[in-house]
NUMARVEX-332147 format. One record per residue (C-alpha): x, y, z; residue number from 0; residue in one letter. Coordinates in steps of 0.02 Angstrom, whole numbers, plus 50000, padded with zeros to 5 digits. Example, Ala and Ser with C-alpha at 12.3 -4.5 7.8 and 13.67 -1.06 7.14 Angstrom:
VOFI   east  north     up    k  r
VOFI  50615  49775  50390    0  A
VOFI  50684  49947  50357    1  S
END
This chain:
VOFI   east  north     up    k  r
VOFI  50344  51494  56424    0  M
VOFI  50248  51373  56535    1  A
VOFI  50322  51238  56645    2  L
VOFI  50265  51103  56524    3  S
VOFI  50359  51184  56379    4  E
VOFI  50515  51210  56485    5  K
VOFI  50518  51028  56539    6  L
VOFI  50500  50970  56359    7  Y
VOFI  50640  51085  56298    8  E
VOFI  50757  51037  56440    9  L
VOFI  50729  50853  56405   10  R
VOFI  50755  50874  56217   11  K
VOFI  50916  50975  56243   12  K
VOFI  50988  50828  56339   13  R
VOFI  50923  50707  56206   14  A
VOFI  50826  50607  56335   15  L
VOFI  50669  50506  56307   16  S
VOFI  50525  50525  56429   17  Q
VOFI  50568  50353  56496   18  E
VOFI  50752  50399  56526   19  Q
VOFI  50704  50559  56618   20  L
VOFI  50575  50464  56720   21  A
VOFI  50711  50341  56776   22  E
VOFI  50825  50485  56827   23  Q
VOFI  50688  50568  56929   24  L
VOFI  50612  50409  57000   25  G
VOFI  50440  50435  56924   26  V
VOFI  50337  50351  56788   27  S
VOFI  50347  50391  56603   28  R
VOFI  50162  50436  56610   29  Q
VOFI  50199  50570  56742   30  A
VOFI  50327  50650  56625   31  I
VOFI  50200  50644  56484   32  S
VOFI  50066  50729  56592   33  K
VOFI  50188  50865  56647   34  W
VOFI  50243  50901  56470   35  E
VOFI  50064  50907  56406   36  S
VOFI  50014  51024  56548   37  G
VOFI  49885  50903  56618   38  K
VOFI  49977  50890  56785   39  A
VOFI  50113  50979  56883   40  V
VOFI  50255  50892  56975   41  P
VOFI  50256  50892  57165   42  E
VOFI  50374  51009  57257   43  T
VOFI  50509  50879  57292   44  D
VOFI  50504  50822  57112   45  T
VOFI  50520  51003  57052   46  L
VOFI  50675  51019  57161   47  I
VOFI  50745  50859  57085   48  S
VOFI  50709  50924  56910   49  I
VOFI  50794  51089  56947   50  S
VOFI  50949  51000  57014   51  K
VOFI  50954  50874  56871   52  Y
VOFI  50944  51007  56735   53  F
VOFI  51044  51135  56837   54  D
VOFI  50910  51270  56825   55  V
VOFI  50827  51372  56962   56  S
VOFI  50653  51339  57029   57  L
VOFI  50612  51518  56978   58  D
VOFI  50653  51475  56799   59  Y
VOFI  50543  51321  56804   60  L
VOFI  50394  51401  56891   61  M
VOFI  50386  51579  56827   62  K
VOFI  50308  51624  56663   63  E
VOFI  50424  51702  56534   64  E
VOFI  50337  51872  56543   65  N
VOFI  50378  51895  56726   66  S
VOFI  50559  51847  56692   67  I
VOFI  50573  51972  56548   68  S
VOFI  50492  52109  56654   69  E
VOFI  50624  52079  56788   70  N
VOFI  50759  52085  56655   71  A
VOFI  50692  52251  56589   72  V
VOFI  50684  52322  56765   73  S
VOFI  50863  52266  56798   74  L
VOFI  50921  52343  56634   75  E
VOFI  50839  52510  56676   76  V
VOFI  50920  52508  56848   77  H
VOFI  51091  52471  56772   78  Q
VOFI  51069  52612  56645   79  T
VOFI  51026  52735  56784   80  E
VOFI  51178  52680  56884   81  A
VOFI  51289  52701  56730   82  T
VOFI  51220  52876  56698   83  N
VOFI  51251  52923  56879   84  K
VOFI  51429  52858  56869   85  R
VOFI  51461  52954  56707   86  E
VOFI  51396  53116  56785   87  K
VOFI  51508  53090  56936   88  R
VOFI  51661  53060  56826   89  I
VOFI  51619  53213  56719   90  L
VOFI  51599  53319  56877   91  G
VOFI  51765  53262  56948   92  I
VOFI  51853  53290  56782   93  A
VOFI  51780  53465  56764   94  T
VOFI  51833  53512  56940   95  C
VOFI  52008  53446  56912   96  I
VOFI  52025  53538  56746   97  I
VOFI  51969  53701  56828   98  G
VOFI  52093  53680  56971   99  V
VOFI  52236  53633  56854  100  V
VOFI  52201  53784  56742  101  L
VOFI  52194  53896  56894  102  L
VOFI  52361  53832  56957  103  I
VOFI  52439  53844  56783  104  A
VOFI  52379  54024  56766  105  W
VOFI  52451  54066  56936  106  G
VOFI  52619  53994  56887  107  I
VOFI  52618  54088  56719  108  V
VOFI  52569  54251  56806  109  S
VOFI  52712  54235  56931  110  V
VOFI  52849  54178  56813  111  F
VOFI  52795  54267  56653  112  M
VOFI  52708  54430  56697  113  P
VOFI  52724  54490  56517  114  S
VOFI  52607  54350  56457  115  A
VOFI  52477  54406  56583  116  S
VOFI  52490  54586  56522  117  E
VOFI  52479  54532  56340  118  Q
VOFI  52316  54438  56370  119  I
VOFI  52249  54586  56467  120  G
VOFI  52282  54708  56324  121  T
VOFI  52212  54592  56188  122  S
VOFI  52049  54558  56278  123  S
VOFI  51891  54637  56205  124  M
VOFI  51808  54634  56376  125  I
VOFI  51852  54774  56496  126  T
VOFI  51903  54650  56632  127  I
VOFI  52087  54613  56613  128  D
VOFI  52149  54442  56554  129  G
VOFI  52185  54383  56730  130  N
VOFI  52006  54414  56784  131  G
VOFI  51932  54325  56633  132  I
VOFI  52042  54173  56658  133  F
VOFI  52004  54169  56843  134  L
VOFI  51818  54178  56803  135  L
VOFI  51832  54033  56678  136  I
VOFI  51923  53925  56806  137  C
VOFI  51795  53961  56941  138  L
VOFI  51650  53922  56822  139  V
VOFI  51732  53755  56780  140  A
VOFI  51755  53712  56963  141  I
VOFI  51576  53762  57008  142  I
VOFI  51504  53666  56858  143  A
VOFI  51601  53512  56910  144  G
VOFI  51540  53527  57089  145  A
VOFI  51359  53544  57031  146  V
VOFI  51376  53387  56923  147  L
VOFI  51451  53293  57070  148  L
VOFI  51309  53346  57185  149  L
VOFI  51177  53297  57056  150  K
VOFI  51257  53127  57030  151  S
VOFI  51260  53088  57215  152  T
VOFI  51085  53149  57258  153  S
VOFI  50945  53019  57261  154  N
VOFI  50812  53042  57130  155  K
END
């Protein structure tokens, strides 16, 4: 949207006539008419007064809509990347913690209930005993979590 269209819309939203706006800004009604028709552009100090009066930024007044929407898309992509990075970091931490907790739990079970450890060892279809399989699963979880953490913190 061009400056002329923005001025017109801002004035209409406040229900002001061209003459009322001209009084507020200290310019003629004809100047407002020329700005809104795109035949002229306000001077820098007048643009500042307009931005203050309507409580909008000079960027909003001067930049075309396309450049604003491109910036918005760029910001959205950046925010999505940051969110993905954060999610990977959380998943990595959670996986590491789960692996450590399972490892500790298995250690406690092995010490206080050796029969449970033997039972898992005899029911396993793999030749490694139950303790080895569980230890392997815990280590894989910890390593997978660490890899996710490292990927989430590395710069792409």
